[in-house]
C-alpha positions as CSV (number, residue, x, y, z in Angstrom):
1,M,0.3,-0.1,-0.3
2,N,1.4,3.7,-1.1
3,I,1.4,5.8,1.4
4,P,1.0,9.4,-0.3
5,L,3.8,12.2,1.7
6,S,0.6,14.7,2.3
7,E,-0.5,11.7,4.5
8,L,1.9,11.9,6.8
9,S,3.1,14.5,9.2
10,A,6.5,16.7,8.6
11,D,8.1,14.1,11.5
12,A,6.9,10.9,10.7
13,L,8.2,11.2,7.3
14,N,11.6,12.7,8.8
15,A,11.5,9.4,10.9
16,I,11.3,7.3,8.4
17,I,13.7,8.6,5.4
18,E,15.6,8.7,8.3
19,E,16.0,5.3,8.9
20,F,16.0,4.5,5.7
21,V,19.3,6.4,5.0
22,S,20.7,4.3,7.8
23,R,20.9,1.4,6.9
24,E,23.1,-1.2,6.3
25,G,23.8,-1.6,2.5
26,T,22.0,1.5,1.6
27,D,23.7,2.5,-1.6
28,Y,24.8,5.2,-2.6
29,G,27.6,5.2,-5.1
30,E,30.7,6.7,-4.3
31,G,32.3,8.7,-1.6
32,N,30.8,9.8,1.8
33,F,28.2,11.7,2.3
34,E,26.4,12.9,5.6
35,L,23.3,11.9,6.8
36,E,21.1,14.9,6.3
37,A,22.8,14.7,2.5
38,K,21.4,11.7,2.1
39,C,18.1,12.6,4.3
40,A,17.8,15.5,1.2
41,A,18.4,12.9,-2.0
42,V,15.9,10.8,-0.9
43,R,13.6,13.4,0.1
44,R,13.4,15.0,-3.6
45,Q,13.7,11.7,-5.1
46,L,9.9,10.8,-3.9
47,E,9.0,14.9,-4.0
48,R,9.3,14.9,-7.8
49,G,7.5,10.9,-7.6
50,E,10.9,9.1,-8.6
51,A,9.9,6.8,-4.6
52,E,7.8,6.5,-3.2
53,I,6.9,5.3,0.9
54,C,4.9,1.1,0.5
55,F,3.8,0.0,3.7
56,D,3.2,-3.5,4.5
57,P,0.2,-5.0,6.9
58,A,1.1,-8.4,6.6
59,S,4.6,-7.2,8.1
60,E,3.7,-3.6,9.1
61,T,6.8,-2.5,7.7
62,I,7.4,1.2,5.6
63,D,10.3,1.0,2.6
64,I,11.1,3.8,0.1
65,R,11.5,1.9,-3.5
66,L,12.3,3.8,-6.6
67,R,8.8,3.4,-9.1
């Protein structure tokens, strides 16, 4: 189930993005990026519709996926 950005509070959205970018194995290409830069990049992808927030009711987990 996709969750529209408009249905999330700013705090909830920030927490989802921060949890996503801090996962082990998340690949941002070559180089080191600070948490803030990673969060900003994911937020831009969400705002442009390149990525979406998905909730899985069976496992009760949230993920961010490319469209």
